[in-house]
PAGUBA-837285 format. One record per residue: residue in three letters; x, y, z of N, C-alpha, C in turn; residue number from 1. Coordinates in steps of 0.001 Angstrom, whole numbers. Layout:
BEGIN
+--------+---------+---------+---------+---------+---------+---------+---------+---------+---------+-----+
! residu !     npx !     npy !     npz !    capx !    capy !    capz !     cpx !     cpy !     cpz ! num !
+--------+---------+---------+---------+---------+---------+---------+---------+---------+---------+-----+
!    ALA !       X !       Y !       Z !       X !       Y !       Z !       X !       Y !       Z ! NUM !
...
+--------+---------+---------+---------+---------+---------+---------+---------+---------+---------+-----+
END
This chain:
BEGIN
+--------+---------+---------+---------+---------+---------+---------+---------+---------+---------+-----+
! residu !     npx !     npy !     npz !    capx !    capy !    capz !     cpx !     cpy !     cpz ! num !
+--------+---------+---------+---------+---------+---------+---------+---------+---------+---------+-----+
!    UNK !   12635 !  -26650 !  -10619 !   13547 !  -25500 !  -10193 !   12816 !  -24209 !  -10562 !   1 !
!    UNK !   12658 !  -23294 !   -9554 !   11998 !  -22032 !   -9978 !   12870 !  -21139 !  -10795 !   2 !
!    UNK !   12177 !  -20335 !  -11556 !   12864 !  -19372 !  -12482 !   12715 !  -17946 !  -11769 !   3 !
!    UNK !   13851 !  -17497 !  -11154 !   13724 !  -16126 !  -10474 !   13461 !  -15079 !  -11405 !   4 !
!    UNK !   12696 !  -14139 !  -10877 !   12334 !  -12921 !  -11682 !   12669 !  -11779 !  -10835 !   5 !
!    UNK !   13373 !  -10778 !  -11357 !   13750 !   -9584 !  -10610 !   13648 !   -8438 !  -11609 !   6 !
!    UNK !   12708 !   -7495 !  -11342 !   12521 !   -6444 !  -12280 !   12725 !   -5065 !  -11507 !   7 !
!    UNK !   13539 !   -4181 !  -12044 !   13786 !   -2929 !  -11398 !   13319 !   -1794 !  -12397 !   8 !
!    UNK !   12480 !    -982 !  -11896 !   12067 !     195 !  -12774 !   12037 !    1524 !  -11998 !   9 !
!    UNK !   11859 !    2557 !  -12677 !   11808 !    3889 !  -12080 !   10398 !    4448 !  -12394 !  10 !
!    UNK !    9719 !    4903 !  -11379 !    8412 !    5615 !  -11569 !    8777 !    7026 !  -12011 !  11 !
!    UNK !    8382 !    7341 !  -13249 !    8799 !    8584 !  -13901 !    7566 !    9469 !  -14301 !  12 !
!    UNK !    7645 !   10635 !  -13914 !    6558 !   11627 !  -14382 !    6517 !   11748 !  -15874 !  13 !
!    UNK !    7647 !   11723 !  -16561 !    7700 !   11795 !  -18045 !    6920 !   10765 !  -18760 !  14 !
!    UNK !    6705 !    9619 !  -18028 !    5967 !    8472 !  -18553 !    4537 !    8464 !  -18087 !  15 !
!    UNK !    4131 !    9617 !  -17552 !    2763 !    9869 !  -16999 !    2538 !    8770 !  -15902 !  16 !
!    UNK !    3548 !    8543 !  -15124 !    3403 !    7665 !  -13934 !    3279 !    8438 !  -12651 !  17 !
!    UNK !    2767 !    7861 !  -11610 !    2582 !    8509 !  -10368 !    3083 !    7530 !   -9231 !  18 !
!    UNK !    3826 !    8062 !   -8305 !    4198 !    7263 !   -7126 !    3006 !    6932 !   -6315 !  19 !
!    UNK !    1990 !    7785 !   -6183 !     870 !    7539 !   -5459 !     -49 !    6406 !   -6101 !  20 !
!    UNK !     -77 !    6450 !   -7424 !    -788 !    5347 !   -8124 !     -89 !    4055 !   -8021 !  21 !
!    UNK !    1241 !    4058 !   -8138 !    2040 !    2817 !   -7994 !    1836 !    2310 !   -6571 !  22 !
!    UNK !    1842 !    3132 !   -5577 !    1673 !    2621 !   -4200 !     250 !    2073 !   -3928 !  23 !
!    UNK !    -664 !    2686 !   -4578 !   -2065 !    2248 !   -4440 !   -2267 !     837 !   -5157 !  24 !
!    UNK !   -1637 !     702 !   -6253 !   -1678 !    -650 !   -6944 !   -1046 !   -1742 !   -6121 !  25 !
!    UNK !     199 !   -1461 !   -5617 !     833 !   -2511 !   -4945 !     343 !   -2835 !   -3560 !  26 !
!    UNK !    -270 !   -1851 !   -2933 !    -772 !   -2094 !   -1587 !   -2235 !   -2551 !   -1587 !  27 !
!    UNK !   -2963 !   -2204 !   -2683 !   -4371 !   -2475 !   -2651 !   -5244 !   -1479 !   -1871 !  28 !
!    UNK !   -4584 !    -296 !   -1526 !   -5268 !     722 !    -757 !   -5764 !    1825 !   -1727 !  29 !
!    UNK !   -6902 !    2525 !   -1250 !   -7343 !    3704 !   -2052 !   -6560 !    4880 !   -1518 !  30 !
!    UNK !   -5843 !    5614 !   -2445 !   -5068 !    6733 !   -2033 !   -5416 !    7942 !   -2823 !  31 !
!    UNK !   -5299 !    9157 !   -2252 !   -5544 !   10353 !   -2935 !   -4214 !   11028 !   -3378 !  32 !
!    UNK !   -4147 !   11364 !   -4671 !   -2936 !   12035 !   -5159 !   -3133 !   13520 !   -5269 !  33 !
!    UNK !   -2355 !   14238 !   -4444 !   -2507 !   15712 !   -4465 !   -1988 !   16305 !   -5690 !  34 !
!    UNK !   -1084 !   15686 !   -6394 !    -521 !   16229 !   -7640 !   -1562 !   16436 !   -8773 !  35 !
!    UNK !   -2416 !   15357 !   -8901 !   -3408 !   15500 !   -9985 !   -4801 !   15577 !   -9409 !  36 !
!    UNK !   -4962 !   15495 !   -8130 !   -6244 !   15631 !   -7410 !   -7196 !   14498 !   -7798 !  37 !
!    UNK !   -6617 !   13245 !   -7918 !   -7393 !   12154 !   -8228 !   -7215 !   11035 !   -7225 !  38 !
!    UNK !   -8303 !   10211 !   -7039 !   -8195 !    9047 !   -6136 !   -7566 !    7914 !   -6999 !  39 !
!    UNK !   -6584 !    7220 !   -6387 !   -5957 !    6111 !   -7114 !   -6417 !    4811 !   -6341 !  40 !
!    UNK !   -7023 !    3950 !   -7140 !   -7582 !    2735 !   -6525 !   -7702 !    1660 !   -7534 !  41 !
!    UNK !   -7316 !     455 !   -7172 !   -7343 !    -687 !   -8200 !   -8141 !   -1855 !   -7479 !  42 !
!    UNK !   -9512 !   -1749 !   -7437 !  -10257 !   -2741 !   -6754 !  -10119 !   -4116 !   -7442 !  43 !
!    UNK !   -9703 !   -4278 !   -8622 !   -9571 !   -5575 !   -9283 !   -8302 !   -6310 !   -8760 !  44 !
!    UNK !   -7390 !   -5511 !   -8122 !   -6147 !   -6178 !   -7719 !   -6439 !   -7088 !   -6460 !  45 !
!    UNK !   -6178 !   -8293 !   -6638 !   -6386 !   -9347 !   -5575 !   -5118 !  -10048 !   -5253 !  46 !
!    UNK !   -5167 !  -10789 !   -4142 !   -4018 !  -11578 !   -3679 !   -2933 !  -10818 !   -2935 !  47 !
!    UNK !   -3292 !   -9690 !   -2408 !   -2293 !   -8923 !   -1556 !   -2370 !   -9446 !    -150 !  48 !
!    UNK !   -1321 !  -10075 !     287 !   -1347 !  -10729 !    1570 !    -696 !  -10001 !    2734 !  49 !
!    UNK !     115 !   -8939 !    2333 !     801 !   -8161 !    3349 !    1410 !   -6922 !    2742 !  50 !
!    UNK !    1309 !   -5775 !    3428 !    2000 !   -4575 !    3016 !    2578 !   -3852 !    4268 !  51 !
!    UNK !    3715 !   -3160 !    4066 !    4349 !   -2491 !    5239 !    5270 !   -1489 !    4675 !  52 !
!    UNK !    5463 !    -437 !    5555 !    6469 !     674 !    5200 !    7548 !     564 !    6313 !  53 !
!    UNK !    8828 !     498 !    5836 !   10011 !     499 !    6796 !   10684 !    1827 !    6625 !  54 !
!    UNK !   10873 !    2488 !    7792 !   11572 !    3802 !    7894 !   12908 !    3742 !    8505 !  55 !
!    UNK !   13882 !    4462 !    7936 !   15188 !    4578 !    8737 !   14913 !    5401 !    9906 !  56 !
!    UNK !   15877 !    5416 !   10944 !   15680 !    6180 !   12147 !   15514 !    7624 !   11962 !  57 !
!    UNK !   16051 !    8235 !   10908 !   16013 !    9651 !   10759 !   14861 !   10153 !   10010 !  58 !
!    UNK !   13967 !    9240 !    9533 !   12793 !    9604 !    8645 !   11687 !   10135 !    9574 !  59 !
!    UNK !   10918 !   11143 !    9153 !    9767 !   11592 !    9872 !    8729 !   10437 !   10037 !  60 !
!    UNK !    8203 !   10370 !   11267 !    7213 !    9279 !   11530 !    6029 !    9301 !   10705 !  61 !
!    UNK !    5610 !   10559 !   10236 !    4405 !   10606 !    9423 !    4521 !    9891 !    8079 !  62 !
!    UNK !    5701 !    9584 !    7689 !    5954 !    8865 !    6468 !    5550 !    7419 !    6674 !  63 !
!    UNK !    5197 !    7026 !    7837 !    4651 !    5611 !    8044 !    3342 !    5430 !    7389 !  64 !
!    UNK !    2676 !    6582 !    7011 !    1418 !    6613 !    6378 !    1718 !    6667 !    4864 !  65 !
!    UNK !    1177 !    5683 !    4142 !    1499 !    5548 !    2656 !    1059 !    6781 !    1904 !  66 !
!    UNK !    -132 !    7290 !    2122 !    -629 !    8444 !    1424 !     253 !    9724 !    1677 !  67 !
!    UNK !     680 !    9901 !    2890 !    1587 !   11066 !    3281 !    2947 !   10814 !    2527 !  68 !
!    UNK !    3494 !    9624 !    2587 !    4793 !    9355 !    2096 !    4867 !    9718 !     587 !  69 !
!    UNK !    3950 !    9058 !    -204 !    4103 !    9228 !   -1619 !    3636 !   10498 !   -2168 !  70 !
!    UNK !    2719 !   11233 !   -1439 !    2352 !   12614 !   -1763 !    3519 !   13576 !   -1555 !  71 !
!    UNK !    4248 !   13283 !    -467 !    5469 !   14080 !    -137 !    6557 !   13846 !   -1249 !  72 !
!    UNK !    6726 !   12626 !   -1673 !    7687 !   12323 !   -2721 !    7400 !   12979 !   -4024 !  73 !
!    UNK !    6054 !   13047 !   -4321 !    5659 !   13681 !   -5498 !    5703 !   15272 !   -5426 !  74 !
!    UNK !    5530 !   15781 !   -4211 !    5602 !   17234 !   -4037 !    6978 !   17819 !   -4134 !  75 !
!    UNK !    7936 !   17028 !   -3651 !    9303 !   17490 !   -3687 !    9969 !   17527 !   -5123 !  76 !
!    UNK !    9399 !   16683 !   -5948 !    9881 !   16606 !   -7404 !    9086 !   17503 !   -8273 !  77 !
!    UNK !    9656 !   18576 !   -8761 !    8947 !   19548 !   -9584 !    8976 !   19516 !  -11048 !  78 !
!    UNK !    9980 !   18776 !  -11597 !   10261 !   18709 !  -13036 !    9168 !   17804 !  -13758 !  79 !
!    UNK !    9040 !   18061 !  -15032 !    8132 !   17232 !  -15876 !    8678 !   15841 !  -16047 !  80 !
!    UNK !   10056 !   15725 !  -15870 !   10698 !   14351 !  -16042 !   11177 !   13813 !  -14712 !  81 !
!    UNK !   10576 !   14167 !  -13622 !   11022 !   13744 !  -12319 !   11012 !   12259 !  -12210 !  82 !
!    UNK !   11978 !   11708 !  -11447 !   11974 !   10315 !  -11020 !   11461 !   10226 !   -9638 !  83 !
!    UNK !   10266 !    9623 !   -9433 !    9534 !    9716 !   -8227 !    9761 !    8603 !   -7258 !  84 !
!    UNK !   10175 !    7469 !   -7751 !   10516 !    6316 !   -6950 !   11219 !    5233 !   -7651 !  85 !
!    UNK !   11798 !    4265 !   -7005 !   12347 !    3070 !   -7582 !   11449 !    1960 !   -7258 !  86 !
!    UNK !   11178 !    1049 !   -8204 !   10321 !     -88 !   -7974 !   11097 !   -1406 !   -8213 !  87 !
!    UNK !   10970 !   -2285 !   -7401 !   11478 !   -3682 !   -7568 !   10309 !   -4665 !   -7493 !  88 !
!    UNK !   10253 !   -5597 !   -8378 !    9424 !   -6815 !   -8227 !   10334 !   -7973 !   -8056 !  89 !
!    UNK !   10172 !   -8610 !   -6950 !   11103 !   -9853 !   -6627 !   10233 !  -11094 !   -6479 !  90 !
!    UNK !   10691 !  -12148 !   -7102 !   10115 !  -13371 !   -6822 !   10382 !  -13968 !   -5488 !  91 !
!    UNK !    9391 !  -14577 !   -4815 !    9601 !  -15255 !   -3614 !    9605 !  -16708 !   -3924 !  92 !
!    UNK !   10659 !  -17499 !   -3672 !   10618 !  -18966 !   -3977 !    9431 !  -19633 !   -3379 !  93 !
!    UNK !    8853 !  -20473 !   -4250 !    7645 !  -21241 !   -3744 !    7953 !  -22169 !   -2592 !  94 !
!    UNK !    9205 !  -22494 !   -2464 !    9558 !  -23359 !   -1329 !    9513 !  -22689 !      63 !  95 !
!    UNK !    9451 !  -21368 !      49 !    9345 !  -20622 !    1315 !    7878 !  -20687 !    1826 !  96 !
!    UNK !    7765 !  -21046 !    3089 !    6325 !  -21151 !    3634 !    5681 !  -19794 !    3672 !  97 !
!    UNK !    4439 !  -19636 !    3305 !    3734 !  -18327 !    3280 !    3884 !  -17513 !    4479 !  98 !
!    UNK !    3904 !  -18176 !    5703 !    4078 !  -17317 !    6866 !    5499 !  -16664 !    7058 !  99 !
!    UNK !    6402 !  -17074 !    6213 !    7718 !  -16497 !    6251 !    7977 !  -15395 !    5117 ! 100 !
!    UNK !    6949 !  -15234 !    4251 !    7140 !  -14205 !    3136 !    7507 !  -12794 !    3707 ! 101 !
!    UNK !    6729 !  -12368 !    4658 !    6913 !  -10955 !    5208 !    8323 !  -10840 !    5868 ! 102 !
!    UNK !    8657 !  -11868 !    6637 !    9992 !  -11960 !    7353 !   11063 !  -11842 !    6376 ! 103 !
!    UNK !   11047 !  -12646 !    5263 !   12094 !  -12601 !    4274 !   12205 !  -11249 !    3519 ! 104 !
!    UNK !   11028 !  -10658 !    3085 !   11143 !   -9377 !    2375 !   11526 !   -8298 !    3368 ! 105 !
!    UNK !   11006 !   -8340 !    4615 !   11377 !   -7257 !    5565 !   12883 !   -7236 !    5810 ! 106 !
!    UNK !   13429 !   -8404 !    6046 !   14877 !   -8533 !    6269 !   15727 !   -8096 !    5139 ! 107 !
!    UNK !   15248 !   -8467 !    3921 !   15950 !   -8046 !    2685 !   15933 !   -6512 !    2583 ! 108 !
!    UNK !   14762 !   -5876 !    2745 !   14646 !   -4449 !    2552 !   15448 !   -3704 !    3694 ! 109 !
!    UNK !   15334 !   -4243 !    4894 !   16078 !   -3586 !    5972 !   17582 !   -3629 !    5746 ! 110 !
!    UNK !   18104 !   -4774 !    5342 !   19536 !   -4872 !    5067 !   20006 !   -4064 !    3848 ! 111 !
!    UNK !   19204 !   -4128 !    2759 !   19694 !   -3528 !    1537 !   19319 !   -2032 !    1343 ! 112 !
!    UNK !   18291 !   -1633 !    1981 !   17778 !    -252 !    1688 !   17638 !     672 !    2931 ! 113 !
!    UNK !   16869 !     179 !    3917 !   16598 !     996 !    5095 !   17845 !    1296 !    5879 ! 114 !
!    UNK !   18749 !     286 !    5914 !   20000 !     613 !    6641 !   20920 !    1673 !    5964 ! 115 !
!    UNK !   20596 !    1925 !    4701 !   21342 !    2943 !    3937 !   20541 !    4269 !    3858 ! 116 !
!    UNK !   19521 !    4433 !    4626 !   18781 !    5600 !    4743 !   17551 !    5711 !    3853 ! 117 !
!    UNK !   17172 !    4690 !    3027 !   16026 !    4761 !    2233 !   14772 !    4238 !    2903 ! 118 !
!    UNK !   13644 !    4729 !    2441 !   12301 !    4224 !    2936 !   11884 !    3211 !    1975 ! 119 !
!    UNK !   11461 !    2079 !    2524 !   10967 !     925 !    1691 !    9524 !     681 !    1980 ! 120 !
!    UNK !    8665 !     701 !     962 !    7217 !     410 !     983 !    7094 !    -903 !     230 ! 121 !
!    UNK !    6708 !   -1935 !     952 !    6591 !   -3237 !     279 !    5220 !   -3856 !     408 ! 122 !
!    UNK !    4888 !   -4661 !    -546 !    3623 !   -5404 !    -543 !    3980 !   -6833 !   -1078 ! 123 !
!    UNK !    3329 !   -7784 !    -479 !    3518 !   -9189 !    -933 !    2236 !   -9632 !   -1631 ! 124 !
!    UNK !    2354 !  -10096 !   -2880 !    1199 !  -10577 !   -3601 !    1354 !  -12046 !   -3748 ! 125 !
!    UNK !     298 !  -12745 !   -3564 !     261 !  -14252 !   -3819 !   -1098 !  -14494 !   -4586 ! 126 !
!    UNK !   -1099 !  -14228 !   -5799 !   -2305 !  -14373 !   -6606 !   -2805 !  -15820 !   -6679 ! 127 !
!    UNK !   -4071 !  -15941 !   -7142 !   -4624 !  -17239 !   -7230 !   -3997 !  -18109 !   -8285 ! 128 !
!    UNK !   -3746 !  -19387 !   -8119 !   -3920 !  -20063 !   -6822 !   -2807 !  -19716 !   -5913 ! 129 !
!    UNK !   -3059 !  -19635 !   -4548 !   -2053 !  -19327 !   -3597 !    -834 !  -20281 !   -3672 ! 130 !
!    UNK !     342 !  -19622 !   -3524 !    1571 !  -20419 !   -3555 !    2182 !  -20633 !   -4920 ! 131 !
!    UNK !    1329 !  -20268 !   -5985 !    1795 !  -20472 !   -7326 !    2824 !  -19418 !   -7910 ! 132 !
!    UNK !    2544 !  -18157 !   -7484 !    3374 !  -17062 !   -8008 !    3599 !  -16021 !   -6895 ! 133 !
!    UNK !    4130 !  -16349 !   -5767 !    4273 !  -15310 !   -4741 !    5459 !  -14363 !   -5132 ! 134 !
!    UNK !    5245 !  -13117 !   -4878 !    6240 !  -12104 !   -5287 !    6020 !  -10795 !   -4414 ! 135 !
!    UNK !    7047 !  -10009 !   -4399 !    6947 !   -8762 !   -3652 !    7189 !   -7565 !   -4449 ! 136 !
!    UNK !    6427 !   -6512 !   -4288 !    6679 !   -5285 !   -4851 !    7297 !   -4309 !   -3839 ! 137 !
!    UNK !    8409 !   -3618 !   -4174 !    9085 !   -2791 !   -3196 !    9242 !   -1400 !   -3907 ! 138 !
!    UNK !    8774 !    -374 !   -3240 !    8946 !     964 !   -3756 !    9903 !    1624 !   -2760 ! 139 !
!    UNK !   10784 !    2415 !   -3362 !   11916 !    3016 !   -2555 !   11989 !    4548 !   -2823 ! 140 !
!    UNK !   12282 !    5306 !   -1766 !   12511 !    6626 !   -1886 !   13525 !    7128 !    -871 ! 141 !
+--------+---------+---------+---------+---------+---------+---------+---------+---------+---------+-----+
END
C-alpha cells in the first residue's frame, strides 16, 4: 500500500527564496530572474516528464510563459517578507499508468485552483527508476 505524501509550502522572500528559482527547479528550464538579475538553472535535476501552466480565463495570455509569469509575481511583491507563491508536492500513486499522470494532475489543478481564479504551474517528476516515486510539483499564484 503506498504511503501518500502531500507537502504544502510558501515561497518566501524572507527565506531568501525566489519564485523564479522554484519554477526553474520544478520545470527543469533555465529561467532569468529580473529581481536579482541571475539565471536560475538546475541541470542536475532529472526525471521531469511533463510541465504545464494552466490559466484561468481572465489571466493575461503572456502568463503562459513561465519566465514572464514568475517574474511578474516577483515584481508585484515589494516587501522583504513577500509571499511569492504557494507550492504543493503531491504523490502520484504508482498504480496510475505513466501516460495518465498529466491528465490526473491537470484535472486536479483545474478543479481545485484554476476554476477559482488561480494560475497553476505544474511539473511531473518520475525520478530513476521510473515508476518508483512519481510526484507532481504545483506552484500557484
